[in-house]
Structure formats: C-alpha cells, structure tokens
N, C-alpha and C positions, 0 to 999 in steps of 0.2 A: 577545470579541474588541472588537468595539462599543464595549460597557462602557470598555474600555482606552483604545479610540481617544478615544472622546469625553473621558475622565478628563485623558489627556495632552494635550489643545488647551490644556485652563483648565490645566493646571499649568504646562507650558511657558508659555504666551502669560503668567499673572499673575509667571512669574519673571523674563520679561524685561522686562517693565514695569516690575518693583522694581529690576532691574539700571540701567534707563536713570534712571527715576526717583531712586534714590538715588545710585546710583554716576556718571554722568553728569550730575547735575545738571537732571533735565528732568522735573519733577514733572506739566508737562501733560499728557503720556501718559495720565498716569491718568485726568483727567477726559474724555479722548480714549475711551479703553477704556469707561468707564463710558456715558458715553453710545452708544456703539456698542452695548453691551451691550443698555441700554434699550431702544433701535431696533430691535434685532434682536427679540426678544422682541414687540414691535408689527409689525412686519414680516412674523412668523411666522402671526401671527392675520389681520394684512390675507392672506395670501398662503392662509391658508385659506378665508378669506371670500370672496377673487376665483375660486378652486377650486368653492367651493360650486355656483356657477351652473354650471358646466360639469358638473360633476360631475352634477347633478340631469338636465339638457339629455340629456348622452349615454346616462348611464344608464337615464334614462326611454327612449331608443330600443332601448337595448341591449336591455330588457325585453320588446318588442315584436317584436325580432327571434329573443330567445328562444322568447316564447310562438308566435310564428308557426311557427317550426322552420327559421328560416333560419341559426341558429348551428350548428345540428346538420347541415345540409348540406353549410358548411364543415370543422366538424370531421372529419365521414367521410370526407371526401378524402384529408385528414393523420391518418388513426389510424395508419395503419403507421407511419408517422414516429413518433409520439411513441409509439406502445408502446415503442419500442428507448430513445428519450431519458429518457422518463416512464414507465417500465413499471408504476411502483404506482399510477398514475390509470387509474380505470376506462372501457372502452372507451366506456360512453355518458354519459362525466359532461359537462356545458355547461363545466366548464371548459377544454375543450381548446378550442371554438367561441370563446370570449372572449379566450383566447391567441392565435389565428388573428387576430383583428383586432384587439389589441392589436399584433401584429409587425405585421402590415399595414400599419397605422397609423403606425405606427414608420419603416419602409421609405419611405414616402413623404412622411417630414416634418409629419405630422397631429398635433404633439404634444398640442392640444386634447382631441384624439378619442381618443390612445394611454393617458392617462394613467387616464379613469375606466376603460374597457375592461380595463387591467392592475390596477385596485383591485378589480375586479370578479372577475376570474381569480381574485387571492389569495383573496378570500373564498371562492371555489368552493373552490379547493383545498385552504384552510386546514378546512374542512366534512369531507375524507376522510384529513385529518392526524391520525392516533393520537395523537400528543402536542405538544395544542396551543400550549405556551410554546417550542418547537421548531420550527426551520423545517425540514418535511421535504423530501428528495431532489428532487422536483418545483420545489417552491418555489425552492430554491437554484438550478435548470437555468434557472426562468422568468425569476429577478432579475438574474442573471449575462448572459443573451442580452439581458435589456431595458437592460439598464445601459451596455451596450456595442452598443447596435441601428444595422445600419444604416441610416442616412439617404441616399436616393437624392437628396431636393431639395432642398439647403438652404440653404433660402429667407429666412429671416431671417439669415444671414451674407452672402448675397450683396447683399440692401438695404442689410445698415449698410456695405458695401464700394463699394456705389454712392452712399452719405448722405454718406460722408469724401471722394467727389472721384477714385474709382477711373475711370482711362483703363478697364479690364478686371476688372469686378468677379466676374465667373465662372471668371479664370482658376483659380479653386483648387477647382474645380468635381471638376475628375478627381483632384486631390490628394485633396481628403475624403471621395471616393468610395472610393479604394484605402486609405486610411489607417483610415477607419471600419472597413472589409472585415477587414481586419487585427486590428482590437481584437476583433471579434465572434468571429472564427474563434478566437482565443488564448482568449477567455474560455470558448466551447463547449468547447476541449479541453482548459481546467484543469478545468471539472466532469466530462468524462470520465474524466479519470486520478483525481482525487478518490475518484469515485462508483463507478469500476472499470465501466464501461459498454461494452458490446461495440457499435462502432457500425462495424466494416467490414463491412457486407452490401451488398446491393442494395440495400435500401429509402434506406438514409443515403446511401450515395453518388448514386444517380441524383437524391434531393432536393436534394443540396449541389451537383453539375454543374448540374442545373434552374434552380436559383437564381442561381449564377455566371453562367449564358448571360444570364437575363432582366435582371438588375441590369449583366452587360456590356452588353449590350443598352441598356439608357437608356442607361447612359454614355457610349458609340459617338454614339449619337442627337443627343445633347444636346453634344457634344462638336463636332458638324459645325454646329451654328449660331452665328449671329452672337453675339458678347457680349450687345447688347440686347435681340436677339430672345430668347435664351437666358434673361437673367433674368424677362424678361417673362412665358415661357412657363410658368415653373418656378412663378411666383405662379399664374398661371391653372390649371395643372393639381392644385394645392395646393389650391386653391379650388373648382373642377371636381370635385373628388373626394370633398371634405367634400358639397357638396350631391348628389352623386350617392349617397351612403351613406345620406344621410337621405331620399333619394326611395326609394330600395331598400327602405328597412326600412318606409317607410310604406305603400307599392304590394304591398309581399309581405305585410304584416300585413292589410290590408286585403280581399286579394285571399281571405284565409284566414278573413276574416269574425271578425277578434277587435275588441273596443271598445277602438277606438285611443288615446282621451282616457285612461280608465280604465288601462290598462294603462301609458301613459305616466306617471302620477302614480303609481303605485306602484314604479316601477322609479325616478323621482325622488325618492321620500321613502329609498329607501336610500341616494341620492348625498348628502342632507342627513345622516343619518347616518355615513356614512363621513368627511365634511368634521370635523364634531367631532370624531370619536375620534383624527385625526390632529393636531390642535391641538398636544399636550403634547409629542408627539415633532418637531413641526418647530421648536417653541420651545428645545427642547434642544440639536437639533443646529445652530441657524443662531446661536444663542448662543454657543458652542463656538467657532463657524467665526469669527463676528464678532472674541473674543478673539483667537484664533491670528494672524488678518489685521493688526489696528490696534497689536496690541503690537510690531509691527516684527520678528517671526521670519520672515516670506515673505522680506523684503528680507536678510534673513541667508543664509537658505538660498542664493537667487539668485548673493549674494557668493561664497559657497563654491563654489558650482557654476561659476559664472565662473573663480576662480583654480584649481580642480581641471582643468579642460579647456585652460584655458591652457598650465598645466603640463605637461601629456600633449601639447601642440601641435596640439590640436583647432583647428579652424576656430571661434572663438565670436561669429561672426556672430548665430546664433539667440537667444543670451543676454538680450536685451530683449524676447524671445517666453516667455521662460517664466515670468512672474508668471503669463501664461492658465494653461499647461499646471500647474502648481500648484493655481492657484483652481479648474482645470475639477472634478478630482473633489469638490470641497468645495463650493462655489456656482454654480451657474447665473450667475446675476445680478453677482456679483463676477469671472466667467472675463470675461463679456459686457463688462461695463468693465472690465477690463486689456486687453481687444482692441480697445475703441475709443480704450484711452488711448494704446496702442501706434500705432495708425494715427496718432493727432493729431499724437505726437510726431516720428513717423519719417517718416509722410507712409502714404497708403491703399496705395499702390503699392510700399512699401518692402520689403526681404525680413524685417525683424523683424514688419512688418506680414501679410506675404503667408506666416509661417510661424504666427502667431499664430493667423491665421483655420480655417488649415489644423487645428491643433489642438482647439480651440475646435470643428470638426466632425467630430476624431476619435472623440470618446467622449464617454458621458452624464456626468451630474452625480452618481456614486455615493453618496455619503452620502445625500444628500437621496434619492434614488429607495429606497436601503434603509430610511432612516428611515420615507417616507412609506407605501413599500408593508409594510416588517413592522410600521411602526405600524398601521393600520388594521386588522390581525387580531391584534394586542398579543401579538405573536412577541418576545421577548426576546433568545434564543439563536439567533443565526443563522446557527452552525456555519460553513462553509467559502463561505459567499457573499461576504462581505466579501474574503478574500483573494485569491478569484477572480475577483472583480469590479475589484480593486486589482493585478492581474497584467494584465488586458486593458485598465486604463488604461495600464499603462508600457507596454502591447506599440504601444500606438494613438500614444501619444505619440511615443516613438520612428522608429516610422512616420511620422508627421506629419513630423515633424522631417528624417527621412532623404528623403521623398518631395519636400520644398518645396526638399531642395539640388538634388535631378534635373530637377525641372522650374522651377524659378525661374531656377538659375543655370549648367545643361546639366552 
C-alpha cells in the first residue's frame, strides 16, 4: 500500500508538472519542482540529524527507566488492557512499558519525548515479530493509535495563534480535544475491526471510560481558565512534565543503585543507530510529498472540493482551511505552514483560521509517522496500518470541520 501511494505521488505530480509546463506554457514550474525535490532530500537529512540529539537524550533516559524497573511498573498496571488489544505481545515484554510512556507523552503534547519512546517500542515489538519484513498486528495497532493520538495540551498551536495576533488563542482548545478524540477512537475501532479483536469486556470498557474521564476533566479545567492564563498554564505544564519525567527516571535509577552515566550512554548509542537507519525512508517520503505539493495538485484538489460542496449547497466557508487538512497527513511542517498562511491571509481569529487550527491539532502526520517508525525497523509491508490511519485522519478532519462550525458559528 505504501509503495503504491509513494509511486502515485511522484506520477501524479510529474504529470501535473508536464501539463502545466507544455500545455499551459509554464516551464518555470519544472525549476520549482526540481529545487523543492533537492530541498526535500536535504531537509530529510537535516530532520534526521536534528532528531539524533533528541533520540540520544530520551533513549538514554528510557534505558535508565528500563534497567531500574520503572517501565515494568507502568506496564504491569496496563497489562490486562494490552492483553486484549495486543494479544501476541508477551506479558513480560518491555515493549509494553515503552508503549505506555509513548502514549502518555503524546497525550500530554510532549512530541520530543514521544518519538524516541515510540521508536524504542517499535524495535521491541520487532524483536517478537515472526515476519521481520511485515508489520505485526501489535505494530499496526501501535502505529494507528500513535498516528491519531489524543493531544490534551496543543501548546504549539495555541502559541502560533497568539503570535499571529489572536485575541483568544485558546478558543480552539476544546474543539481540538474533541476532534482528536474522534480521530483516535476511529483509528482504534478500524484496527479492532480488521484484526477481529474482542473488545467488549470489562477491562476495555473500564479503561476507555477512565481515559475519557481523565481527558474530559483536564479539558473542563482548562476551559474554565482565562485565555491568557490557559496558554501560560499549558506551556508550563508541558515543560514541568518533561522535567518531571527526567527527574523521576534519574532518582529511581539512583535508588536502584544503577550506574546512571553508563546506562544513559548505552541507550544514547541506540538512539544514534536509529537516526541513521531512518534517513533513507525520510528522504523517500519527503521527496514524494514535495513533488505532489509543488506540482499544483493540491490547488487542483481544493478547487474540486469547493465546486463539489457548492454544487451540493453546503456552506463553503471552510474551504480556505482545506490545504491544511490535505497537507496534514503528508507533512507536519507543510501543514503548519498552511495554517500560518491561512491566519495571515484571513486573520488569526477568522473562521478559516479557526478551522485550520482545529484540523492541525486533530490528527498526526500519518505518512511521516509510518515512514519513520516502520523505517526504523526496516518493515516494507505495512499491511492495514496505512488504510486504518488514513481512516482515522478522515474522521478527525470531518470532526474538526463540524466542531468548528458548532463552536465558532454556533
């Protein structure tokens, strides 16, 4: 599936460029695409290089948590849940602890911590995967949940809205939480359906209702705060949680009498190896996305959507936010740029900017996540991971647009 999508991006992009270059007498587009293609390859390497430091830091800390038994304590509490949704993962697998920590970091919006922990989890799941070139059921479940993970504290989006002059940057807070919840539930149920998992039992229902209560409680608390205080608290909580994680790892490791320095170095070396492995996969995916984006295909798709919804009699006020929605599964930086561009063109507190912000926070960058995580363990056959993740994206985007109408226009 990923091979087909990747090839399609290039083919459609090049055809569009040829049409515009020859038939529309716009050969300049060829120069633009070539420049962006080379730039994408350079950016992919730079991205991996920038990620290397974070991988070394967090995998070093995670190694301390593993060796001290901290991740085992976290995993033990959630084993009944993982026994149902990932039945092939042994109860004593260290992957469960890494998955728990990755999901917790995602929920709290700690992207820098979530990615290294997620890559470590994929490596640990790969060790028990009998078919090394094919994604296991557990890896698919993990990837889809990861690619649609709930973010309770969308700090970066609130900050961008504030920088662009929004009078109420955190107005998108609750809609984002609800939209990303829809995305995660849709992705989870899609995997449950494809893998025929039996989820209607006390363990699953208790866990889901418990998480819903926690997320709802956090959302309610932040919704009661003043807009400026809410933004400040969100940023402060994120930074405090990062420092709290690091302090907990080190203190618990010291309590268990570990050699903290040597243990950290051991984990950091693994981070460097992972960073090197993912470079080819990032180059391939970002290059294909660049061709698709700068060939004019995105503009054509948005135009078609506008005409289609107008023909059906729908309110098309959301159309200027569609570039963000279309770019989000492909490129996080691209979607962020689209969101900022929408704010600059229509105003930070305009309806298109509101929709664009909610869309930006409703889902993850699916193709990047799949290329990054599966590339780290050299899996080429992703099976149902991509369709399920894209389904979650679709539901998240629909929910984001619908909720924006409800919250912005009443």
